[in-house]
VOGU-3710 file (C-alpha; in Angstrom, 3 decimals, decimal comma):
1> mdevrrvats> 112,949/71,133/87,252  113,195/72,326/83,961  111,091/75,367/84,712  113,011/76,434/87,573  116,142/76,427/85,403  114,247/78,645/82,798  113,263/81,145/85,803  116,696/81,199/86,987  118,250/82,071/83,862  117,994/85,745/83,361
11> rrgiwgwmff> 116,726/87,331/80,051  120,330/89,237/79,493  121,560/85,493/80,274  119,712/84,162/77,816  120,508/87,307/75,089  124,427/86,080/75,829  124,169/82,439/75,138  122,468/83,763/71,733  125,039/85,892/71,044  127,689/82,908/70,974
21> dwaaqpfftv> 125,932/82,375/67,221  126,494/86,172/66,361  130,247/85,741/67,329  130,848/82,640/65,574  128,724/83,056/62,330  131,618/85,483/60,108  133,900/82,757/60,440  131,405/80,194/58,623  130,415/83,393/56,420  133,134/85,501/55,566
31> vttfifgpyv> 136,169/82,463/55,671  134,798/79,506/54,905  131,756/79,802/52,276  132,088/83,773/50,650  135,339/85,245/50,517  138,742/83,463/51,983  137,463/79,999/50,293  136,473/81,341/47,415  140,191/83,627/47,310  141,595/80,033/47,832
41> vsrmasdpam> 140,087/78,332/45,163  140,132/80,758/42,350  143,558/83,133/43,152  145,604/81,285/45,310  145,277/77,936/43,791  147,014/77,026/40,339  143,826/76,130/38,703  140,531/75,970/40,373  139,467/72,355/40,322  143,127/71,898/42,374
51> gqaawgygia> 141,746/74,435/44,902  138,582/73,366/45,140  140,009/69,724/45,694  142,353/71,196/48,102  139,720/72,901/50,097  137,354/69,924/50,431  140,445/68,346/51,709  141,202/70,385/54,350  137,236/70,720/55,110  137,763/66,857/55,445
61> iagffiails> 140,482/66,949/57,633  138,598/69,129/60,262  135,588/66,911/60,301  137,529/63,904/61,217  139,144/64,929/64,373  135,856/66,717/65,347  134,231/63,656/65,195  136,705/61,642/66,897  137,021/63,743/69,471  133,680/65,848/70,168
71> pvlgsiadqt> 131,983/62,832/72,246  134,975/62,410/74,466  135,064/66,215/75,220  131,672/66,741/75,715  131,462/63,280/78,460  134,926/65,066/80,564  132,916/68,222/80,279  129,625/66,865/81,788  131,911/65,666/84,533  134,266/69,164/85,171
81> gprkpwiaff> 130,627/71,000/85,088  131,460/74,068/83,823  131,524/74,993/80,095  132,947/78,093/79,457  136,695/77,147/80,362  136,589/74,784/77,448  135,045/77,402/75,055  137,767/80,300/76,461  140,814/77,393/75,525  139,299/76,638/71,842
91> aaikiaslca> 138,396/80,014/71,403  142,168/81,024/71,937  142,985/78,367/69,153  140,276/79,304/66,999  141,573/83,184/67,022  145,263/82,233/66,581  144,545/80,179/63,615  142,266/82,759/61,969  144,863/85,612/62,275  147,438/83,283/60,347
101> lwfaapgspl> 145,393/83,203/57,529  146,276/86,987/56,745  149,736/85,186/55,522  147,897/83,420/52,425  149,308/85,643/50,007  148,924/84,393/46,116  151,379/81,957/45,436  152,200/80,749/48,749  152,204/77,385/49,593  148,612/75,636/50,007
111> vpvilafsla> 149,336/73,419/52,844  150,066/75,955/55,377  147,119/77,669/54,861  144,572/74,440/54,646  146,045/73,459/57,948  145,469/76,628/59,545  141,984/76,923/58,419  141,033/73,581/59,369  142,437/73,956/63,008  140,022/77,175/62,870
121> siaaefstvf> 137,049/74,726/61,771  138,070/72,073/64,874  137,947/74,630/67,307  134,830/76,643/66,088  133,294/73,319/66,616  134,203/72,031/69,928  133,624/75,701/70,737  129,473/74,976/69,766  129,480/71,797/71,149  130,104/73,219/74,724
131> ndsmmprlvs> 127,659/76,151/74,093  125,203/74,167/72,781  125,062/71,826/76,025  124,630/74,791/78,130  121,149/75,090/76,787  119,020/72,377/78,283  120,023/74,601/81,434  118,576/77,850/80,247  115,475/77,583/78,791  112,520/75,050/79,173
141> kaeigrvsni> 111,954/72,396/76,279  108,944/74,329/74,827  110,957/77,439/74,694  114,076/75,212/73,069  112,728/75,321/69,401  112,291/79,365/69,265  115,575/80,323/70,946  117,674/78,072/69,060  116,103/79,564/65,524  116,642/83,091/66,979
151> awglgylggm> 120,069/82,469/67,936  120,736/81,093/64,228  119,011/84,053/62,831  120,594/86,208/64,874  124,399/84,449/63,821  123,167/85,177/60,336  122,728/88,529/61,185  126,207/88,701/62,433  127,387/87,043/59,511  125,944/89,215/57,031
161> ialifvvtml> 126,862/92,729/58,567  130,845/91,344/58,627  129,818/90,232/54,802  128,464/93,911/54,053  131,628/95,692/55,730  134,176/93,130/53,595  132,235/93,940/50,442  131,811/97,613/50,736  135,079/98,623/52,655  137,780/95,687/52,164
171> agspetgkti> 136,808/93,980/48,782  138,566/95,577/46,164  138,506/95,110/42,345  142,043/93,899/41,208  141,191/95,968/38,172  140,333/99,193/39,605  141,046/98,960/43,051  138,116/100,734/44,392  135,462/98,601/46,309  131,506/98,309/45,385
181> igadplfgld> 130,760/101,837/46,637  133,915/103,452/44,765  136,008/103,945/47,704  139,410/102,720/48,262  139,528/99,701/50,785  140,128/100,551/54,138  143,483/100,156/55,694  145,423/100,470/52,277  144,549/97,021/51,227  145,814/95,809/48,115
191> pklgedarat> 143,274/93,445/46,079  145,924/92,628/44,070  147,511/90,502/46,496  144,669/89,363/47,604  144,569/91,329/51,047  141,200/92,149/50,756  140,078/88,395/51,342  143,362/87,606/53,643  141,976/90,126/56,282  138,906/88,300/56,448
201> gpmsalwyfi> 140,537/85,770/58,739  142,283/88,549/61,772  138,541/90,411/61,282  136,675/87,329/62,135  138,963/86,580/65,167  138,413/89,891/66,644  134,593/89,737/65,969  134,615/86,659/67,860  136,636/87,473/70,669  134,383/90,893/70,866
211> filpmffftp> 130,883/89,025/70,858  131,711/86,351/72,946  132,062/88,139/76,278  128,295/88,629/76,876  128,259/85,037/77,178  131,221/84,773/79,341  129,934/87,884/81,623  125,977/87,215/81,547  125,422/83,442/81,164  125,001/81,237/83,959
221> dgakgkaigp> 127,163/78,476/84,161  127,436/74,507/85,480  128,391/74,151/88,869  132,067/73,135/89,617  132,432/69,269/89,299  135,473/67,276/89,496  139,081/67,500/88,724  140,475/67,281/85,319  142,061/63,925/86,011  139,014/62,061/87,641
231> avreglaelk> 136,941/64,136/84,890  138,719/62,496/82,081  138,416/58,837/83,732  134,934/59,102/84,750  133,907/61,020/81,488  135,348/58,044/79,247  133,718/55,514/81,269  130,570/57,563/80,957  131,214/57,892/77,276  131,228/54,460/76,548
241> stlgevrrrg> 128,223/53,743/78,719  126,201/56,526/76,615  127,428/54,877/73,637  125,291/51,648/74,519  122,715/53,308/76,520  122,109/55,406/72,900  121,236/52,097/71,211  118,289/51,351/73,373  116,664/55,023/72,705  115,451/54,048/69,576
251> gilrfliarm> 114,161/57,436/68,453  117,397/59,535/69,381  119,789/56,928/67,672  117,814/57,002/64,411  117,673/60,733/64,514  121,286/60,770/65,146  122,108/58,429/62,301  119,498/60,682/60,108  121,519/63,792/60,824  124,784/62,207/60,651
261> vyqdgvnall> 123,795/61,768/56,610  122,345/64,801/56,038  124,369/67,148/57,996  127,372/65,608/56,088  125,406/66,882/52,836  124,719/70,308/54,478  127,946/70,914/55,731  129,894/70,211/52,095  127,132/72,437/50,332  127,677/75,302/52,405
271> alggvfaaam> 131,645/74,933/52,167  131,559/74,502/48,579  128,663/76,625/47,195  130,232/79,907/46,858  133,671/78,130/46,018  131,565/76,303/43,263  130,218/79,582/41,496  133,725/81,146/41,709  135,701/78,111/39,562  131,992/78,088/37,461
281> fgwsvteigv> 131,319/82,239/36,567  134,682/83,357/37,595  133,066/85,627/40,173  134,928/88,265/42,226  135,503/88,483/45,733  132,596/91,262/45,617  130,245/89,228/43,458  130,570/86,440/45,913  130,182/88,817/48,673  127,253/90,068/47,139
291> fgiilnivai> 125,802/86,757/47,048  126,465/85,878/50,530  124,202/88,885/51,647  121,513/88,131/49,669  121,897/84,559/51,351  121,959/85,526/54,796  119,480/88,050/54,422  117,056/85,525/53,471  118,290/83,492/56,074  117,245/85,546/58,848
301> fgcwvaaqld> 113,688/85,624/57,599  114,050/82,059/57,124  114,649/81,450/60,461  112,341/83,859/62,088  109,485/81,617/60,254  111,338/78,283/61,376  111,099/80,114/65,089  107,285/79,986/64,555  107,046/76,692/63,243  109,215/74,754/65,508
311> talgsktvvm> 106,708/75,766/68,537  103,842/74,853/66,286  104,833/71,905/64,110  107,954/70,261/65,935  111,422/70,464/65,373  111,332/67,518/62,752  108,609/68,870/61,226  111,289/71,930/60,136  113,967/69,798/59,529  112,271/67,948/56,616
321> ialifllvat> 110,855/70,818/55,181  114,429/72,359/55,125  115,828/69,219/53,404  113,610/69,176/50,595  114,236/73,192/50,105  118,141/72,128/50,153  117,286/68,894/47,661  115,823/71,548/44,981  118,470/74,174/45,478  121,353/71,763/45,029
331> vgiistgpgf> 119,707/70,368/41,769  119,562/73,587/40,705  122,818/74,863/41,446  124,466/72,302/39,725  122,116/71,851/36,486  123,073/75,475/36,213  125,914/76,610/33,979  127,069/79,616/31,566  124,091/79,735/28,954  121,712/76,665/30,141
341> tlfgalmlpg> 120,126/75,847/33,410  118,140/72,122/34,387  121,095/70,522/32,978  120,250/72,112/29,437  116,839/71,717/29,220  116,216/75,427/29,181  118,732/77,053/27,566  119,594/80,747/28,181  121,113/83,955/26,486  124,548/83,873/27,494
351> edtgglfgtp> 125,207/87,924/26,732  126,526/89,576/29,725  124,776/92,846/30,720  127,123/94,279/32,650  127,071/94,714/36,472  127,043/92,002/39,234  125,947/88,950/38,017  125,192/89,931/34,510  124,161/86,519/32,592  120,853/85,142/32,915
361> aekayivfgl> 122,696/82,100/34,266  124,200/83,751/36,961  120,648/84,976/37,701  119,240/81,528/37,776  122,163/80,507/40,182  120,758/83,267/42,444  117,213/81,864/42,402  118,117/78,320/43,529  120,535/80,002/45,804  117,609/81,773/47,919
371> liglafgpvq> 116,348/78,732/48,707  119,690/77,788/50,297  119,221/80,850/52,002  115,970/80,058/53,306  116,692/76,468/54,360  120,846/76,138/55,814  119,806/77,995/59,322  116,699/76,166/59,893  117,697/72,430/59,244  120,645/73,039/61,960
381> assrsylars> 118,645/75,118/64,608  115,713/72,751/64,634  118,147/69,827/64,701  119,819/71,295/67,538  116,338/71,944/69,255  115,328/68,033/68,639  117,994/66,806/70,743  118,319/69,995/73,196  114,546/68,600/73,938  115,021/64,556/73,692
391> vtadeagryf> 117,316/64,919/76,856  117,862/66,304/80,549  120,612/69,097/81,073  122,984/66,730/83,179  123,446/64,482/80,264  123,723/67,063/77,771  127,559/67,473/77,241  127,521/64,200/76,450  124,835/63,946/74,420  125,752/67,417/72,166
401> giyalagrat> 129,276/65,371/71,817  127,379/62,514/70,244  125,402/64,774/68,305  128,804/66,921/66,998  129,800/63,215/66,408  126,673/62,781/64,117  126,956/65,639/62,034  130,885/65,041/61,675  131,563/61,203/61,683  131,191/61,061/57,968
411> sfvapflvat> 131,874/64,747/57,515  135,167/63,947/55,590  133,361/61,591/53,239  130,811/64,324/51,480  133,812/66,634/50,876  136,369/63,710/50,323  133,911/62,369/47,442  133,373/65,706/45,952  136,939/66,682/45,706  138,102/63,074/44,706
421> vtaisgsprl> 135,539/63,015/41,836  136,538/67,022/41,277  139,913/65,864/41,126  139,705/62,530/38,630  136,842/63,932/36,419  138,149/67,768/36,301  134,756/68,728/35,968  133,509/70,989/39,875  130,142/70,352/38,567  130,189/66,660/38,703
431> gmtmillfla> 131,740/66,733/42,056  128,789/68,202/43,387  126,135/65,754/42,345  127,721/63,797/45,541  126,113/65,993/47,984  122,672/65,194/46,637  123,425/61,398/47,784  123,420/62,670/51,581  120,687/64,884/51,582  118,412/62,747/50,409
441> ggmallwptp> 119,559/59,575/52,245  119,153/61,580/55,550  115,319/62,598/54,685  114,642/59,253/53,966  116,102/57,683/57,272  114,360/60,590/59,355  111,123/60,457/57,794  110,010/57,354/60,097  111,621/59,169/63,363  109,351/59,987/66,183
451> ypadkmee> 108,720/63,189/67,600  110,392/64,024/70,928  106,727/64,495/72,724  107,712/62,795/76,021  110,476/64,904/76,709  108,322/68,094/75,604  106,379/67,221/78,562  108,534/67,269/81,455
//
């Protein structure tokens, strides 16, 4: 059955599915992590600590709604059959919300901006649930790890290209008005008004619209099922049954609990790492953008290596290795500040040599960032392939809905703790230490989880 589905899917159908990651990633790269988020924190908010807290609360709000609704929508989608109509619906919401970010001028109220960002995040995650649930119908279980990691790497390549475009063509210095290549920003964007960062919203929306089209044109969808009314009723009943069933499938249950914990830490690290650097070193949009480019280059390499390791060693091993890298990297970045690293055990010269990342502390931060780049793609791609190998195509929608729940059920907790500890202490560094609890806890839970070998042989 599995092999029939694989042969029936054309090569361009597989590539169309993988291009969804290419289409989706610039939102996470240039909006959430490296350009727009740091802009909100360092330039739009009245002070960086308040900005980091507001951004953290925005991520927490999105995570709450994603956790509640993803399993419900996944179960309903199993009953209706096709995934593409759901993806199209949430794509429209995401595109409209991203376009609204253009109005986030300095001095504007933070609340409407945070709400628009949260809505875009919710729509992005729901679209991902439906896209991921298509995977068991498209490729054999033996191929899933390779295809998943290649798709994730393709996403980072798309994110890197978008980021390079922003840094070289849009992001100008507030002092000189020039981009990193010495040119005027395109479209007459004014860096003093934050227009270079604000433009990343509409730009990501246009990119997403264009590059999800191959998936709609070429990737086969599920057969039409029930009408929406009966699908809702039966989907909710099926979800209740599935939640009971998960408790009897010990390996999947333990994996989902482990992922619930470690993915919370991963999400917070990705969303707040660039924000933390902006607050600590006063990095400009250009410096944060270059940092993001470096991480994405490393991430592409990391996903390529993980694609080979996933097939040879299994998804769980790849996730464990990635979590170790992320733990070391997180300790490194929170232990680094102006003039020191490793919590002051290693003092660094404080003088600025000029240019990008001019101080030794900034260079140390970059080194730790490379470990994040190597690991944050594989930890997510191989988690996705672990579940896809563990379930059948007919149950993929509801299980990937629960998978999204596991990735988001507590996803508001890590950013909420980071935001709250930061707000109370006034120290972004102390707030970021909360991420370590989630990475270490998830790794401890994952350690005894079995491999899905029985499903690999189907």
